[in-house]
C-alpha positions in Angstrom: -86.7 106.1 -264.3 -87.3 106.7 -267.8 -84.3 106.3 -269.9 -83.2 107.4 -273.3 -82.1 105.2 -275.4 -79.9 104.8 -278.7 -80.9 101.5 -279.5 -83.9 103.0 -281.8 -83.3 103.9 -285.6 -86.3 106.1 -284.6 -84.0 107.8 -281.9 -81.2 108.2 -284.4 -83.0 110.7 -286.3 -86.0 109.3 -287.7 -87.9 110.5 -284.3 -91.0 112.6 -284.6 -92.5 113.9 -281.4 -91.2 113.7 -277.8 -88.4 111.1 -278.2 -87.0 109.9 -274.5 -86.7 106.8 -274.3 -99.9 81.5 -275.0 -106.3 81.6 -275.3 -107.3 85.6 -275.8 -110.0 86.5 -273.5 -109.4 90.4 -273.1 -110.1 92.0 -269.7 -110.1 89.0 -267.7 -108.7 88.0 -264.3 -105.6 86.9 -263.2 -105.2 83.9 -266.0 -107.0 85.7 -268.7 -106.4 88.3 -271.4 -103.0 86.4 -272.7 -102.2 86.8 -275.8 -99.5 83.9 -275.6 -98.7 81.8 -272.8 -95.5 80.5 -273.3 -95.0 77.6 -271.5 -91.9 75.7 -272.3 -92.6 72.8 -270.4 -94.7 71.5 -273.0 -92.7 71.7 -275.6 -91.0 68.7 -277.6 -87.6 69.2 -279.2 -87.3 72.3 -281.3 -91.1 73.2 -280.9 -92.2 75.6 -277.9 -95.8 75.1 -277.3 -98.3 78.1 -276.6 -100.7 77.5 -274.3 -102.9 80.6 -275.2 -104.8 78.6 -277.9 -104.1 81.2 -280.8 -101.5 78.8 -282.2 -98.1 81.3 -281.1 -95.8 77.9 -281.1 -92.0 79.0 -281.4 -89.4 77.6 -283.3 -86.2 77.3 -281.2 -82.6 77.3 -282.0 -79.6 76.2 -280.1 -81.4 75.7 -276.9 -81.4 72.8 -274.6 -83.9 71.6 -272.2 -83.2 71.4 -268.7 -85.4 72.0 -265.3 -87.4 74.9 -265.3 -89.0 76.8 -262.5 -92.6 75.1 -262.9 -91.1 71.6 -265.1 -89.1 71.8 -267.7 -87.7 75.1 -269.1 -85.1 76.5 -272.1 -81.6 77.1 -271.7 -80.0 79.7 -273.8 -76.3 79.8 -274.5 -75.9 83.5 -274.7 -74.5 83.7 -278.7 -76.9 82.0 -280.8 -79.8 80.8 -279.1 -83.0 81.9 -279.4 -86.8 81.3 -280.1 -88.9 82.7 -282.9 -92.5 83.3 -282.6 -94.1 84.7 -285.8 -96.1 87.5 -286.1 -99.8 86.6 -285.3 -102.4 89.5 -285.1 -102.9 88.3 -281.7 -99.4 89.7 -281.0 -100.5 93.0 -282.1 -101.0 94.9 -278.5 -102.6 98.4 -278.7 -102.9 100.5 -276.4 -101.7 98.5 -272.8 -99.8 95.1 -272.6 -97.9 92.8 -269.8 -94.8 90.9 -270.3 -93.4 88.3 -267.7 -90.7 85.5 -267.4 -88.9 83.7 -264.9 -85.5 84.3 -265.6 -82.2 82.3 -264.2 -79.6 84.5 -265.8 -76.0 83.0 -265.8 -74.2 85.8 -267.5 -75.3 89.8 -267.2 -73.2 92.6 -267.5 -73.4 96.1 -268.8 -75.2 94.5 -271.7 -78.6 93.9 -272.9 -79.9 90.5 -272.4 -83.1 90.0 -274.2 -86.0 88.0 -272.3 -88.4 88.5 -275.0 -88.8 91.1 -278.1 -91.1 92.1 -280.4 -89.2 93.1 -283.5 -89.7 96.4 -285.6 -88.2 97.3 -289.0 -86.6 100.2 -286.5 -85.9 97.8 -283.3 -88.3 96.8 -281.1 -92.0 97.2 -280.4 -91.9 95.9 -277.3 -89.5 94.2 -274.9 -89.0 92.8 -271.9 -84.8 92.6 -271.0 -82.3 90.6 -267.9 -80.1 93.3 -268.2 -78.9 97.0 -270.3 -76.0 99.2 -270.3 -76.9 99.5 -267.0 -77.0 96.4 -266.0 -80.4 96.0 -264.3 -83.8 95.0 -266.0 -85.8 96.9 -267.9 -88.8 97.0 -269.8 -88.6 98.5 -273.5 -91.7 100.2 -275.7 -91.8 101.8 -279.1 -94.6 103.8 -279.6 -96.1 106.1 -282.5 -95.0 108.7 -280.7 -91.4 107.5 -278.5 -89.7 104.9 -277.6 -87.6 104.0 -274.4 -87.3 101.7 -271.6 -87.7 102.1 -267.9 -85.1 100.3 -265.8 -84.4 98.9 -262.5 -81.6 100.2 -260.3 -80.2 96.9 -259.2 -78.8 93.6 -261.3 -80.6 90.2 -261.2 -78.6 87.8 -258.9 -77.3 84.9 -260.8 -77.4 81.3 -261.5 -80.8 82.4 -259.1 -84.8 82.5 -260.0 -86.0 86.1 -260.5 -89.6 86.9 -261.6 -89.9 90.0 -264.2 -92.8 92.0 -265.6 -93.5 94.8 -267.6 -96.8 96.7 -268.0 -97.8 99.4 -270.1 -101.3 101.0 -269.5 -102.8 104.6 -270.0 -99.6 105.9 -271.0 -97.6 104.6 -267.7 -94.8 101.5 -268.0 -94.1 99.7 -264.9 -91.5 97.4 -264.6 -92.0 94.8 -261.8 -89.0 92.4 -259.8 -90.2 89.4 -257.8 -93.7 91.0 -258.0 -92.9 94.1 -256.6 -92.9 97.6 -258.8 -89.2 99.1 -258.9 -89.8 102.1 -261.1 -92.5 103.6 -263.6 -92.5 105.7 -266.8 -94.4 107.7 -268.7 -95.0 107.7 -272.9 -97.4 108.7 -275.2 -99.1 107.3 -277.8 -99.9 103.5 -278.7 -97.7 100.0 -279.4 -95.9 100.6 -282.6 -96.2 96.9 -284.8 -95.1 96.5 -288.2 -95.6 92.6 -287.8 -92.2 91.5 -286.8 -91.6 88.0 -285.2 -91.4 87.9 -281.3 -88.1 86.3 -280.5 -87.5 85.3 -276.9 -83.2 84.9 -275.6 -82.3 87.4 -278.2 -83.4 89.6 -281.3 -82.3 90.0 -284.9 -81.6 93.4 -284.9 -78.9 93.6 -282.4 -78.3 90.3 -281.4 -78.5 91.0 -277.8 -78.3 87.1 -276.4 -79.3 85.8 -272.8 -77.5 83.6 -271.5 -79.0 81.2 -269.2 -82.9 79.7 -268.2 -86.6 81.5 -269.2 -89.4 80.0 -267.9 -93.0 80.3 -268.1 -93.2 83.6 -270.9 -96.6 85.2 -270.9 -97.8 88.2 -272.8 -101.2 89.9 -271.9 -103.0 92.4 -274.0 -104.0 94.4 -270.9 -101.9 95.4 -268.2 -101.6 93.7 -264.7 -102.3 94.9 -261.1 -99.3 93.7 -258.8 -101.7 91.2 -257.4 -102.4 89.4 -260.9 -98.7 89.4 -261.2 -97.8 87.8 -257.9 -100.4 85.2 -258.8 -99.0 84.6 -262.0 -95.1 84.0 -260.1 -97.0 81.5 -257.9 -99.3 79.7 -260.6 -97.8 77.6 -263.7 -99.0 78.5 -267.3 -102.4 76.0 -267.3 -103.0 76.0 -264.1 -105.8 76.9 -261.5 -104.7 79.7 -259.2 -104.6 78.7 -255.3 -107.5 81.3 -254.8 -109.7 80.0 -257.5 -109.2 76.4 -256.9 -110.0 76.9 -253.4 -113.5 78.7 -253.8 -114.4 75.9 -256.6 -113.4 73.2 -254.0 -115.8 74.6 -251.1 -118.6 74.9 -253.5 -118.9 71.3 -254.4 -120.8 69.0 -252.5 -118.8 66.1 -250.2 -119.3 62.8 -251.9 -118.8 60.2 -249.3 -119.3 56.7 -251.8 -120.4 56.8 -256.0 -120.7 53.4 -257.1 -119.3 53.0 -260.7 -119.4 50.5 -263.5 -118.1 49.7 -266.7 -119.3 48.3 -269.7 -119.0 44.7 -268.8 -120.8 45.3 -265.5 -117.8 45.4 -263.5 -117.9 48.3 -260.9 -116.1 50.1 -258.2 -116.4 52.0 -254.9 -115.1 55.9 -255.1 -114.6 57.6 -252.0 -114.3 60.6 -251.3 -110.7 60.9 -249.4 -111.1 64.3 -247.0 -112.1 67.9 -247.1 -109.0 69.5 -247.3 -107.1 70.9 -250.2 -106.7 68.8 -253.2 -104.5 65.9 -252.6 -104.7 66.0 -249.1 -107.0 63.6 -246.5 -109.0 65.8 -244.4 -106.6 65.2 -241.3 -104.0 67.1 -244.1 -102.3 63.6 -245.1 -100.9 63.5 -248.4 -103.5 60.8 -250.4 -105.4 60.7 -253.4 -104.6 63.2 -257.2 -105.4 66.5 -257.2 -108.5 66.9 -259.7 -110.8 70.0 -259.8 -113.1 70.3 -256.1 -113.3 67.2 -253.7 -110.5 65.2 -254.1 -111.5 61.7 -255.0 -109.9 58.4 -256.1 -111.5 55.1 -258.2 -110.0 51.9 -258.5 -111.6 50.3 -261.7 -110.8 46.6 -262.7 -109.2 47.0 -266.5 -111.7 47.6 -269.5 -113.2 50.6 -270.6 -115.1 52.8 -268.2 -118.5 54.0 -269.5 -118.0 57.6 -271.0 -115.9 59.4 -269.9 -116.5 59.1 -266.2 -112.7 58.2 -265.3 -111.4 60.7 -266.9 -114.0 63.4 -264.7 -113.6 61.1 -261.3 -110.0 61.0 -260.9 -109.1 64.6 -262.6 -107.2 65.9 -265.8 -108.2 62.7 -267.7 -106.0 60.5 -265.1 -107.2 57.1 -265.5 -106.4 54.3 -262.8 -106.4 50.5 -263.9 
C-alpha cells in the first residue's frame, strides 16, 4: 500500500510531479555493498561504531547499552534519545537502497517511531519506522519526483525482537518484516539528499522518538533480495554467513598435526579437532574455538610466537597461553 503522507514539506504545497506518498563494495553479495553497518555492540560510551570501514561513526545521546539481539545494543527512552551519524558521501544513496535493523519496541501506538532517518531540509530522504500513524512499521522515501511511504498492516509486538527491512530499486519499494515481504509500492525518480545527518532512534525534523532497543542497523547502496535479508537477519554484522563459512571449511585440507615453535625454541603440537562445523569435534561435541576452516587449537608455553602464527591458527586473533 502506497500511502500519502503529509509529513513532507513538498507534500504540503512544494511538490513537483506526482506526489503520493557501516565497507562499501558496490553490487556484492549478502554482506557486501554496505554503506554503513552500524554495529552497536562495537560502540563505547556515547560512540557507536561503524563496521563498514567508511568511518560513519555515530554519537549517541541519552541512550543506554543493554543486551541486544547480537551482543549489546542501544536502548532509547522515547523522548530524547538518538544517535547522530553526520553526512558523508557514502551515505548519499541514489537509485537503490536497503535499510534494515533489529528492533525491540517498548511502546508504539499510532505514532511515528523512527528506527533510522536520513534528514533533509524538507523532511527525510529515506527512513525506516517501527510504527506510523497507522500503528504499523513502514519505509519512507523522498525522491526527486515524490515523497511517501510503504507500510505494513499489523503492529509489531511489544518487548519482542522483530527484524525490519526496506528496499528500493527500479521504482519499487518493498517492506519486509522478519524476512518476509509484507507490502510494496511504486515511486518515480532517484533519492533526494541534501547532505543532512542520518539519525537512529529519532530525528531532528519531527522528533518521532523511538522507545525500546535497536540493534544491527545496516544501510546498503543496493536493494537486497529476500534471501539476502534473511541471511543478514541471522548473521551479526562482521560475522561470516553460515553458508559461506561451510563452503570455506570444506575447501581447506585436513590438518592432523602441526608443530609450531616460538622464538625461544619452545614448541607445541597443534591438533585438528574434527571434521564437523567450526567449534565442534568430529562427533559433534563442543570443542576448540571457531576459526576460518578446520577447527584447530594450539597450546603454547608463554613467550611470543614467531610471526603471527598464533593469531592465524586459533582464529580471529585469539592466542592461548
